[in-house]
C-alpha positions in Angstrom: 4.7 31.8 -4.1 7.3 29.6 -2.4 9.5 31.4 0.1 12.5 31.2 0.4 14.2 29.8 -2.7 15.8 27.2 -0.5 12.4 25.8 0.6 13.1 22.4 -1.0 16.5 22.1 0.8 15.0 23.1 4.1 12.2 20.6 4.0 14.2 17.8 2.3 12.3 17.7 -1.0 15.6 18.0 -2.9 16.4 14.5 -1.5 13.0 13.3 -2.6 13.9 14.3 -6.1 17.2 12.4 -6.0 15.5 9.3 -4.7 12.8 9.4 -7.5 15.5 10.1 -10.1 17.1 6.8 -9.1 14.0 5.1 -10.4 14.0 6.9 -13.7 15.3 5.1 -16.8 15.2 7.7 -19.5 16.8 11.1 -19.7 13.4 12.6 -20.6 11.9 11.2 -17.4 14.7 12.8 -15.4 14.1 16.1 -17.1 10.4 15.9 -16.4 11.3 15.3 -12.7 13.5 18.3 -12.6 10.7 20.4 -14.2 8.2 19.5 -11.5 7.0 22.6 -9.7 4.6 23.5 -6.9 1.1 24.0 -8.3 -2.0 25.6 -6.8 -4.2 24.4 -9.6 -6.6 22.0 -7.9 -7.5 20.0 -11.0 -3.9 19.7 -12.2 -2.8 18.4 -8.8 -5.6 15.9 -8.6 -4.8 14.5 -12.1 -1.1 14.1 -11.3 -1.9 12.3 -8.0 -4.5 10.0 -9.6 -2.0 9.1 -12.3 0.7 8.1 -9.8 -1.9 6.3 -7.5 -3.2 4.3 -10.5 0.4 3.3 -11.4 0.9 2.2 -7.8 -2.1 -0.1 -8.0 -0.9 -1.5 -11.3 2.6 -2.3 -9.9 1.0 -3.9 -6.8 -1.9 -5.9 -8.3 -1.5 -6.2 -12.1 0.9 -9.1 -12.8 0.0 -9.1 -16.5 1.1 -5.5 -17.1 3.6 -5.6 -20.1 7.3 -5.5 -19.6 8.4 -2.0 -20.7 11.6 -0.9 -22.5 11.8 2.8 -21.5 14.3 4.1 -24.0 15.2 7.7 -25.0 14.2 8.0 -28.7 13.5 11.7 -29.0 17.1 12.7 -29.7 17.7 10.3 -32.6 14.2 10.9 -34.0 15.1 14.6 -34.2 18.4 13.7 -35.9 16.7 12.6 -39.1 14.6 15.8 -39.6 17.1 16.9 -42.2 17.1 15.2 -45.6 20.1 12.9 -46.2 20.6 12.2 -42.5 20.1 8.7 -41.0 19.9 6.7 -37.7 22.4 4.1 -36.9 21.4 0.4 -36.8 21.5 0.4 -33.0 19.2 3.5 -32.9 16.7 1.9 -35.2 16.8 -1.1 -33.0 16.0 1.0 -29.9 13.3 2.9 -31.8 11.6 -0.4 -32.6 11.8 -1.6 -29.0 10.4 1.6 -27.7 7.5 1.5 -30.2 6.7 -2.1 -29.2 6.6 -1.1 -25.6 4.3 1.8 -26.4 2.1 -0.5 -28.5 1.9 -3.1 -25.7 1.0 -0.4 -23.1 -1.7 1.1 -25.3 -3.2 -2.4 -26.0 -3.2 -3.3 -22.3 -5.1 -0.2 -21.3 -7.5 -0.7 -24.2 -8.4 -4.2 -23.0 -8.6 -3.1 -19.4 -11.9 -2.6 -17.6 -13.5 0.8 -18.7 -13.7 2.0 -15.1 -10.1 1.1 -14.1 -7.2 3.6 -14.4 -9.1 6.4 -16.1 -6.3 9.0 -15.9 -3.6 6.7 -17.4 -6.0 5.7 -20.1 -6.4 9.3 -21.1 -2.6 9.5 -21.8 -2.7 6.4 -24.0 -5.8 7.5 -26.1 -3.9 9.7 -28.6 -0.9 7.5 -29.1 -0.6 6.2 -32.6 1.8 3.3 -33.5 2.4 3.0 -37.2 2.9 -0.7 -38.1 4.5 0.3 -41.4 7.4 2.0 -39.5 7.9 -1.1 -37.4 7.8 -3.4 -40.4 10.3 -1.2 -42.2 12.7 -1.3 -39.3 12.3 -5.0 -38.9 13.1 -5.5 -42.6 16.5 -3.8 -42.1 17.6 -4.7 -38.5 17.7 -8.1 -36.9 16.9 -9.0 -33.3 20.5 -8.3 -32.3 20.4 -4.7 -33.6 22.5 -5.4 -36.7 21.8 -4.8 -40.4 20.3 -7.9 -41.9 22.2 -9.6 -44.8 19.0 -9.4 -47.0 18.4 -5.7 -46.2 19.2 -5.2 -49.9 20.3 -7.5 -52.8 23.6 -5.6 -53.1 24.4 -6.1 -49.4 23.6 -9.8 -49.6 26.0 -10.2 -52.6 28.8 -8.3 -50.9 28.6 -10.4 -47.7 28.5 -13.7 -49.6 31.6 -12.6 -51.5 33.4 -11.7 -48.3 32.5 -15.1 -46.8 34.0 -16.9 -49.8 37.2 -14.9 -49.6 37.5 -15.5 -45.9 37.1 -19.3 -46.4 39.9 -19.2 -49.0 42.2 -17.2 -46.7 41.5 -19.5 -43.8 42.3 -22.6 -45.9 45.5 -21.1 -47.3 46.9 -19.7 -44.0 46.3 -23.0 -42.2 48.2 -24.8 -44.8 51.1 -22.3 -44.5 51.0 -22.6 -40.7 51.1 -26.4 -40.8 54.1 -26.3 -43.2 56.0 -23.8 -41.1 55.4 -26.0 -38.0 56.7 -29.0 -39.8 59.9 -27.0 -40.8 60.3 -25.9 -37.2 59.9 -22.2 -38.0 56.7 -21.9 -35.9 56.0 -23.4 -32.5 53.8 -26.5 -32.5 51.2 -24.9 -30.3 51.0 -21.7 -32.3 47.5 -20.7 -33.8 46.2 -18.2 -36.3 45.7 -14.6 -34.9 44.1 -11.5 -36.2 45.7 -8.0 -36.4 44.0 -5.0 -38.0 41.4 -7.3 -39.4 43.9 -9.5 -41.2 44.8 -13.1 -40.4 48.4 -13.5 -39.3 50.8 -16.2 -38.1 52.8 -15.8 -34.8 56.5 -16.4 -35.6 59.5 -16.3 -33.4 61.3 -13.0 -34.2 64.5 -14.9 -35.0 62.7 -16.8 -37.8 60.5 -14.0 -39.2 62.6 -13.7 -42.4 62.0 -17.4 -43.2 58.3 -16.6 -44.0 57.6 -14.2 -46.8 55.0 -11.6 -45.9 54.3 -8.4 -44.0 54.9 -7.9 -40.3 51.7 -6.4 -38.8 52.6 -6.5 -35.1 55.1 -7.6 -32.4 54.5 -8.9 -28.9 55.4 -6.6 -25.9 58.7 -8.5 -25.4 59.6 -8.4 -29.1 60.1 -12.1 -29.1 57.1 -12.8 -31.4 56.2 -11.2 -34.7 52.8 -11.5 -36.4 53.3 -12.0 -40.1 50.7 -11.9 -42.9 52.0 -14.4 -45.6 52.4 -12.9 -49.0 50.1 -15.6 -50.5 47.0 -14.2 -48.8 47.8 -10.5 -49.1 45.8 -10.1 -52.2 42.8 -11.9 -50.8 42.9 -9.7 -47.6 43.1 -6.6 -49.8 40.0 -7.8 -51.7 38.1 -8.3 -48.4 39.1 -4.8 -47.3 37.6 -3.4 -50.5 34.5 -5.4 -50.0 34.1 -4.1 -46.5 34.2 -0.5 -47.8 31.6 -1.4 -50.3 29.5 -3.0 -47.5 29.7 0.2 -45.4 28.6 2.3 -48.3 25.7 0.0 -49.0 24.7 0.0 -45.3 24.6 3.9 -45.2 22.5 3.8 -48.4 20.0 1.4 -46.6 19.9 3.6 -43.5 19.3 6.8 -45.5 16.5 5.0 -47.4 15.0 3.9 -44.0 15.3 7.4 -42.6 13.5 8.8 -45.7 10.7 6.3 -45.1 10.4 7.2 -41.4 10.7 11.0 -41.9 7.0 11.7 -42.6 6.1 10.1 -39.3 8.5 12.2 -37.2 5.8 14.3 -35.4 3.8 11.2 -34.3 7.0 9.4 -33.2 8.0 12.4 -31.1 4.7 12.1 -29.3 5.5 8.4 -28.7 8.9 9.4 -27.3 7.3 11.9 -25.0 4.7 9.3 -24.0 7.5 6.8 -23.0 9.3 9.5 -21.0 6.0 10.4 -19.2 5.2 6.8 -18.4 8.8 6.3 -17.1 8.4 9.4 -14.9 5.0 8.3 -13.5 6.4 4.8 -12.9 9.4 6.2 -11.0 7.1 8.2 -8.8 4.9 5.2 -8.2 7.8 3.0 -7.2 9.1 5.6 -4.8 5.6 6.0 -3.4 5.4 2.2 -2.7 8.8 2.4 -1.0 7.6 5.1 1.5 4.1 3.5 1.8 2.5 6.6 0.3 -1.2 6.9 -0.4 -3.6 9.3 -2.2 -5.4 11.2 0.6 -8.6 13.2 0.3 -8.1 16.5 -1.6 -10.0 19.6 -0.9 -10.2 22.8 -2.9 -10.3 24.6 0.4 -7.5 25.5 2.8 -7.2 22.7 5.3 -4.6 20.2 6.6 -5.8 17.1 8.5 -2.9 14.7 8.8 -3.7 11.2 10.1 -0.8 8.7 10.7 1.5 10.9 8.7 5.2 10.1 8.5 8.3 12.1 7.3 9.5 9.9 4.4 13.2 10.6 4.9 13.1 10.1 8.7 11.1 6.9 8.2 13.7 5.4 5.9 16.5 6.4 8.2 14.9 4.8 11.3 14.0 1.7 9.3 17.6 1.1 8.6 18.2 1.3 12.3 15.3 -1.0 13.1 13.5 1.8 14.9 9.8 2.7 14.8 8.6 6.2 13.7 5.8 7.7 15.7 3.2 8.8 13.2 1.8 12.4 13.3 -1.8 13.5 13.7 -2.3 17.2 13.1 -5.2 19.4 12.0 -5.7 23.0 11.0 -8.8 24.3 9.4 -10.9 27.4 8.9 -11.9 27.6 12.6 -8.5 26.9 14.1 -6.1 27.9 11.3 -2.8 28.3 13.3 -1.3 25.5 15.5 1.2 26.7 18.1 3.4 23.7 19.1 5.5 23.7 22.4 7.3 21.1 24.3 10.7 19.9 25.3 13.9 20.2 23.2 14.4 17.3 20.9 10.8 16.3 21.5 9.8 16.4 17.8 8.5 20.0 17.3 10.6 20.7 14.3 9.9 17.2 12.9 6.2 18.0 13.0 6.7 21.3 11.2 8.9 19.8 8.6 6.6 16.8 8.1 3.6 19.0 7.4 5.6 21.3 5.2 7.2 18.5 3.2 4.0 16.5 2.7 2.0 19.6 1.6 4.7 20.5 -0.9 4.9 16.9 -2.2 1.2 16.8 -2.7 1.0 20.0 -4.6 3.9 18.8 -6.8 1.8 15.7 -7.6 3.4 13.1 -5.3 1.4 10.8 -3.1 2.2 11.2 0.6 3.0 8.7 3.4 -0.2 9.3 5.5 -3.6 7.6 6.0 -5.9 7.6 3.0 -8.4 9.4 5.3 -6.0 12.4 5.7 -7.2 15.6 4.1 -5.1 18.1 2.2 -6.2 21.5 0.9 -4.6 23.6 -1.8 -2.6 26.6 -0.8 -1.4 29.4 -3.1 1.7 30.1 -1.1 4.0 28.4 1.5 6.5 30.3 3.6 9.0 28.8 5.9 11.4 30.2 8.5 13.6 27.4 9.9 17.3 27.1 10.6 20.1 29.7 10.7 20.1 32.2 7.8 22.9 34.5 9.0 25.1 35.8 6.3 28.4 37.7 6.6 28.2 38.8 3.0 24.7 40.4 3.4 25.5 41.6 6.9 22.6 39.5 8.4 22.6 38.1 11.9 20.5 35.1 12.9 17.8 37.3 14.4 17.9 39.7 11.5 17.3 37.0 9.1 14.3 35.8 11.1 12.9 39.4 11.1 13.4 39.6 7.3 11.4 36.4 6.9 8.7 37.8 9.2 8.5 40.9 7.1 8.1 38.9 3.9 5.4 36.8 5.4 3.4 39.8 6.8 3.6 41.5 3.4 2.6 38.5 1.2 0.7 36.0 3.2 -3.0 35.7 2.7 -5.8 33.4 3.8 -4.7 31.0 1.1 -1.1 30.9 2.5 0.6 28.4 4.8 3.3 29.8 7.2 5.8 27.5 8.9 7.9 29.0 11.6 10.4 27.2 13.8 11.4 28.5 17.3 9.3 31.6 16.9 10.9 34.7 18.5 14.2 33.0 19.3 17.6 34.6 18.6 17.4 37.7 20.7 16.6 38.9 24.3 13.6 36.6 25.3 11.3 39.3 26.6 11.6 41.5 23.5 11.7 38.6 21.1 8.6 37.1 22.7 6.8 40.5 22.5 7.6 40.9 18.8 6.6 37.3 18.1 3.3 37.9 19.8 2.6 41.0 17.7 3.5 39.1 14.5 1.3 36.2 15.6 -1.6 38.6 16.2 -1.4 39.9 12.6 -1.3 36.4 11.2 -4.4 35.5 13.1 -6.1 38.7 12.0 -5.4 38.0 8.3 -6.6 34.4 8.7 -3.3 33.0 7.6 -2.8 29.3 8.0 0.3 28.3 10.0 2.2 25.8 12.1 4.6 27.4 14.6 6.9 26.0 17.3 8.0 28.0 20.3 9.1 27.8 24.0 7.7 31.3 24.9 5.0 31.3 27.6 3.4 34.5 26.4 2.7 32.9 23.0 1.1 29.9 24.7 -1.2 32.3 26.7 -2.0 34.2 23.5 -3.0 30.9 21.8 -5.2 29.9 24.8 -7.1 33.2 24.8 -7.6 34.0 21.1 -9.8 32.4 18.5 -8.3 31.0 15.3 -5.2 29.6 17.1 -4.8 26.5 19.2 -2.0 25.1 21.4 -0.3 21.8 20.8 2.1 19.9 23.0 4.8 17.4 22.3 4.2 14.7 25.0 6.9 13.8 27.5 7.2 10.7 29.7 7.8 12.2 33.2 8.7 8.8 34.6 11.3 7.8 32.1 12.3 11.4 31.5 12.2 11.1 27.7 10.1 12.5 24.9 7.3 10.5 23.3 7.4 12.3 20.0 3.6 12.5 20.0 1.6 15.7 19.3 -1.4 16.4 21.5 -3.6 19.3 20.3 -5.5 21.5 22.7 -3.0 21.9 25.5 0.3 23.9 25.8 3.5 21.9 26.2 6.2 22.2 28.9 9.9 22.4 28.2 10.7 20.0 31.1 14.0 21.8 31.3 14.6 20.9 35.0 13.7 17.3 34.5 16.0 16.9 31.5 18.8 18.8 33.4 18.4 16.5 36.4 18.5 13.4 34.2 21.7 14.6 32.5 23.2 15.0 36.0 23.4 18.8 36.5 24.2 19.4 40.3 21.1 19.7 42.5 22.3 23.0 44.0 22.5 24.5 40.6 18.9 23.4 39.9 17.7 24.7 43.2 19.3 28.1 42.6 17.7 28.2 39.2 14.3 27.5 40.6 14.7 30.3 43.1 15.7 32.8 40.4 12.9 31.9 38.0 10.2 32.3 40.7 7.3 30.2 42.1 4.9 31.4 39.4 6.8 30.0 36.5 7.5 26.8 38.5 3.8 26.4 39.3 2.9 26.9 35.6 5.4 24.2 34.5 4.1 21.9 37.2 0.5 22.4 36.1 1.4 21.7 32.5 3.1 18.5 33.6 0.1 17.4 35.6 -2.2 18.2 32.7 -0.1 16.0 30.4 0.1 13.2 33.0 -3.7 13.3 33.7 -4.5 13.4 30.0 -2.5 10.2 29.3 -4.2 8.5 32.3 -7.7 9.3 31.1 -6.8 8.3 27.5 -5.8 4.9 28.8 -9.0 4.7 30.8 -11.1 5.8 27.8 -9.4 3.1 25.6 -10.3 0.4 28.1 -13.9 1.6 28.3 -14.1 1.6 24.5 -12.8 -2.0 24.4 -15.3 -3.1 27.1 -18.2 -1.3 25.3 -17.2 -3.0 22.0 -17.2 -6.4 23.7 -20.6 -5.7 25.3 -22.1 -4.4 22.1 -21.0 -7.6 20.2 -22.6 -9.8 22.9 -25.8 -7.7 22.9 -26.0 -7.8 19.1 -25.5 -11.6 19.1 -28.3 -12.2 21.6 -30.6 -9.8 19.9 -30.2 -11.8 16.8 -30.9 -15.0 18.8 -34.1 -13.4 20.2 -35.2 -12.2 16.8 -34.6 -15.7 15.4 -36.5 -17.3 18.3 -39.5 -15.0 17.8 -39.6 -16.0 14.2 -39.5 -19.6 15.1 -42.2 -19.0 17.7 -44.6 -17.8 14.9 -43.7 -20.7 12.7 -44.3 -23.2 15.6 -47.7 -21.6 16.5 -48.8 -21.6 12.9 -47.8 -25.2 12.5 -49.5 -26.2 15.7 -52.7 -24.5 14.7 -52.6 -26.2 11.3 -52.1 -29.6 12.9 -54.9 -28.9 15.4 -57.3 -27.9 12.6 -56.4 -31.0 10.7 -57.0 -33.1 13.8 -60.3 -31.5 14.5 -61.4 -31.8 10.9 -60.8 -35.5 11.0 -62.7 -35.8 14.3 -65.5 -33.7 12.8 -65.8 -36.2 9.9 -66.1 -39.0 12.4 -68.7 -37.2 14.4 -70.7 -36.3 11.3 -70.7 -39.9 10.4 -72.0 -40.7 13.8 -74.8 -38.1 13.5 -75.7 -39.5 10.1 -76.0 -42.9 11.6 -78.2 -41.5 14.4 -80.4 -39.7 11.8 -80.7 -42.8 9.8 -81.9 -44.5 12.9 -84.5 -41.7 13.4 -83.0 -40.3 16.6 -84.5 -37.3 18.1 -83.6 -33.9 16.5 -82.9 -32.2 19.8 -80.4 -34.8 20.9 -78.6 -34.5 17.5 -78.3 -30.7 17.9 -77.0 -31.1 21.4 -74.4 -33.5 20.2 -73.3 -31.1 17.4 -72.9 -28.2 19.9 -70.9 -30.4 22.2 -68.7 -31.3 19.3 -68.0 -27.6 18.4 -67.2 -26.8 22.0 -64.7 -29.6 22.1 -63.2 -28.3 18.9 -62.7 -24.7 20.2 -61.3 -25.9 23.5 -58.9 -28.3 21.9 -57.6 -25.6 19.5 -57.2 -23.0 22.3 -55.4 -25.4 24.6 -52.9 -26.5 21.9 -52.2 -22.9 20.9 -51.7 -21.8 24.5 -49.5 -24.8 25.2 -47.2 -24.0 22.3 -47.2 -20.3 23.0 -46.4 -20.8 26.7 -43.5 -23.1 25.8 -42.0 -20.5 23.4 -42.5 -17.7 26.0 -40.6 -19.8 28.5 -37.7 -20.2 26.1 -37.6 -16.4 25.3 -37.7 -15.5 29.0 -34.8 -18.0 29.7 -32.8 -16.5 26.8 -33.4 -12.9 28.1 -32.1 -13.9 31.5 -29.0 -15.4 29.9 -28.5 -12.2 27.9 -28.8 -10.0 31.0 -26.5 -12.2 33.0 -23.8 -12.2 30.3 -24.1 -8.5 29.7 -23.6 -7.9 33.5 -20.6 -10.2 33.4 -19.1 -8.3 30.4 -19.5 -4.9 32.2 -17.7 -6.3 35.2 -14.9 -7.5 32.8 -15.2 -11.0 34.3 -16.6 -13.3 31.6 -17.7 -16.8 32.9 -14.9 -19.3 32.7 -16.5 -22.6 33.9 -15.2 -25.7 32.3 -16.5 -29.3 32.4 -14.3 -32.3 32.3 -13.2 -33.1 28.8 -13.1 -36.8 27.8 -13.5 -39.1 24.8 -17.1 -38.8 23.6 -17.6 -35.3 25.0 -19.5 -32.9 22.8 -17.4 -29.7 22.4 -16.9 -26.6 20.3 -13.8 -24.5 19.6 -13.9 -21.3 21.7 -15.2 -18.4 19.7 -16.7 -20.8 17.1 -20.3 -22.1 16.7 -19.8 -25.5 15.1 -20.2 -28.5 17.6 -18.3 -31.8 17.3 -17.5 -34.9 19.3 -14.0 -35.8 20.8 -12.9 -39.1 19.4 -9.4 -39.2 20.9 -7.2 -37.4 23.5 -3.4 -37.3 23.1 -1.7 -35.4 25.9 -2.7 -31.7 25.6 -4.4 -32.2 22.2 -7.8 -33.5 21.3 -9.1 -35.0 18.0 -12.6 -33.6 17.2 -15.0 -35.0 14.5 -17.3 -32.6 12.7 -19.3 -35.1 10.6 -16.7 -36.2 8.0 -14.1 -33.7 9.0 -11.6 -34.4 11.8 -9.4 -31.7 13.3 -6.7 -31.6 16.0 -6.5 -28.8 18.6 -5.2 -28.1 22.1 -7.7 -29.0 24.9 -7.5 -25.5 26.4 -9.0 -24.0 23.2 -12.3 -26.1 23.4 -15.3 -25.9 25.7 -17.9 -28.6 26.4 -21.6 -28.4 25.5 -24.6 -30.2 26.8 -26.1 -33.2 25.1 -29.3 -31.3 24.4 -27.4 -28.5 22.8 -25.5 -31.0 20.6 -28.7 -32.7 19.5 -30.3 -29.3 18.7 -27.2 -28.5 16.6 -27.6 -31.7 14.7 -31.3 -31.0 14.1 -30.4 -27.5 12.9 -27.8 -28.8 10.5 -30.2 -31.4 9.1 -32.9 -28.7 8.8 -30.5 -26.4 7.0 -29.6 -29.1 4.6 -33.3 -29.8 3.9 -34.4 -26.2 3.6 -31.5 -24.5 1.9 -29.9 -27.4 0.2 -26.7 -26.9 2.2 -24.2 -29.7 1.6 -20.9 -30.0 3.4 -19.3 -31.9 0.5 -20.4 -29.2 -2.0 -19.1 -26.5 0.3 -15.7 -28.2 0.5 -15.6 -28.5 -3.2 -16.6 -24.8 -3.9 -14.8 -23.2 -1.0 -12.1 -20.6 -2.1 -9.1 -20.3 0.3 -8.7 -16.5 -0.3 -10.8 -13.4 0.3 -10.4 -9.7 -0.8 -11.4 -7.0 1.8 -9.7 -4.1 0.1 -11.8 -0.9 0.3 -13.6 -2.2 3.4 -13.5 -0.4 6.8 -12.3 -2.4 9.8 -15.8 -2.8 11.2 -17.0 -4.1 7.8 -14.1 -6.4 7.2 -14.0 -8.2 10.6 -17.5 -10.0 10.3 -16.7 -11.0 6.7 -13.3 -12.5 7.8 -14.9 -14.3 10.8 -17.4 -16.0 8.5 -14.5 -16.8 6.1 -12.6 -18.6 9.0 -15.7 -20.5 10.1 -16.3 -21.8 6.6 -12.6 -22.7 6.2 -12.7 -24.8 9.3 -15.8 -26.6 8.2 -14.2 -27.1 4.7 -11.0 -28.4 6.3 -8.8 -25.9 4.5 -5.2 -25.7 5.9 -4.0 -22.5 4.3 -5.9 -19.2 3.7 -5.0 -15.8 2.3 -6.6 -12.4 3.1 -5.9 -9.6 0.5 -6.2 -6.3 2.4 -3.6 -4.1 0.6 -0.7 -2.3 2.3 -1.7 1.4 2.7 -0.7 2.4 6.2 -1.1 -1.0 7.7 -4.2 -0.1 9.9 -6.5 -2.7 8.4 -3.8 -5.3 8.4 -3.0 -4.7 12.1 -6.6 -4.9 13.1 -7.2 -8.1 11.2 -4.2 -9.8 12.6 -5.1 -8.7 16.2 -8.5 -10.5 15.7 -6.9 -13.6 14.2 -4.5 -14.0 17.1 -7.5 -14.7 19.4 -9.0 -17.3 17.1 -8.4 -20.9 18.2 -7.2 -23.3 15.5 -4.8 -20.8 13.8 -1.1 -21.7 14.2 0.5 -19.2 11.8 -0.2 -15.6 10.7 2.3 -13.8 8.4 3.0 -11.9 5.2 2.9 -13.4 1.7 6.2 -13.8 -0.2 7.4 -10.3 -1.4 7.1 -11.4 -5.1 3.4 -12.2 -4.6 2.1 -9.2 -2.6 4.2 -9.1 0.6 2.6 -7.2 3.5 -0.5 -6.5 1.4 -1.6 -10.2 1.9 -2.0 -12.1 5.2 -1.3 -15.8 5.0 -3.0 -18.0 7.6 -2.1 -21.6 8.4 -4.7 -23.7 10.3 
């Protein structure tokens, strides 16, 4: 149930219909748009949303989607249901174009990936295009929509005869004209004209009797007469007869064509409906792209969780005025199912209510909504709204009476699957009584677990919301310093009207405000003051919390970085120890051979056995001592490196917490070993030009401002070179190969921000090493969150001189272009 009947007008959905209608091509699509109704069928709503969302993706990303001729064909298909009727040549031409469009669409989806666009694929599966019908039409009609000369042998003969007669007429009339000009009867600059399908000669009216023939017309002034010479009358009459024969033959051809098509009428009507349906879905998708709409999460439960939601009509209005629209975050669920919004006048309370009401209605009509993809919408059986002035002289209704009538309807029909939207709850009558009645109605809505969004100024309703389960206060924030609304909803606190502040800004006399303060009493003033302080403190702590989050994030990144370094170093330690052990064992084995050789010589010389055993024992002791010393030496060296790295990690972490990162800089000169700030690659300065330096990375040379580089030690540079050589040896890494295979674009659609950023950072590093000058990041449009985060990160990367949108024809704001 949707109440009242004017719901679409109150929320603005009627304007949404008109805007979508502007994108419709066919009458059938417009009819389907007018037939759209609010639905509480979860599966039906999901299908309609997925269809539109899939078409959005096609329009954005599929450049090879076929050009479509959306043409109304249903009416003239129905026209030939009766035997003996026929379609005109132009109608046959349109039917062929429509069938070709349908054929191309079906073929495109058939060749598409099986997993892509499943809902639109379902629509195309049962569409049958009969080649015989297309062939028959193409036999009869040419590419200009006219009947072909060879559509039948009789028609070809008639048209050839007409052409011969016209040539004869043309030859004769030109001879007559030339003769008349020589005699001075006709002006020298006169030329042949056509009147009523007949060739005529323009003659001065004074000389019209000098040429025998029939006058077919006169000029507006009467000075010129248009005469058909008697010599060509018979030929013109013959052409007229042939034209009648031609029309009869054309009708005969069209009737025969209609007889051929008639058995396929049912299938062609399905094709016509398919074209209208696709036109309608395409119109919705185009509108959705205009308002940056997405497909949110859909739940079969009753819930509304709006994230970054925008009122589509207000968004377009503000866009024309170059103003930003503050997005709305709002949530009601099973635990807190009624949101009571309060705050200053013109602070955005009604906009919040209308945005939620319009977006919920759009969604349940199958339209994507301008909100974050992470927003969640449930399915409601009913929506009730009470907004605006419904007074009626004819029905003897005052403003307040109309509100009470709406309350009565809501209390009678609303259930736990209903959504109630009430603006200025309790207004229109004496405040104390109106507030009391509103509180009683609110209690019943809470008791019946009705979902609702309600706006009010009444303090008793704010207290009720603060002290009862199932209902939560919400405040429209207000800048107390600038004395202006922020148009931002904050859930969990009641809002203040800020009436005195607004009155003071407008310039109401101070003595009036003082008198008003005395009359309202200290209690109310203190309450308003407390609300203002709560709002002010909340904003302060939000700013603090955001700063702490940024610091924590920075600290976490540093910690993760050095933890990876430690892990890597520990791995290297094991490798070094194993290698040292292997080398020591090899060394000792060689020494052992030498000693064994010595013992053999001793034995051969008949040395004493005891001395030989003593020598062997001394040799084994030497072996163990040497192995242990080598192992300990390697281990101690690695341990020292690890301890040093741990100290560096602790020192940098402490610096990050104090938000005072080290900023020491060495002198930069030709030959200095440097790296770009924020990057890992190390190069050598080969030239300094003013504020810019030229850096060589092997075969790659790049230019950058000196302030964006930092010096490194010689040992660090040598270690980097060794690492690069080791990488080339162990992994086969080759800079030339990387330059050859590097792709200057990357697709991060579907990734979260935290997933996309590391991928993009690696992408930028590789681009710099490959010497690429222009890059493209495909992130999609959506609500622009991922795009904004990516660009904020890129602004801090040295070496990037331009960040912007792709050309609108090639993706626009859905693709970020980077120039190095």
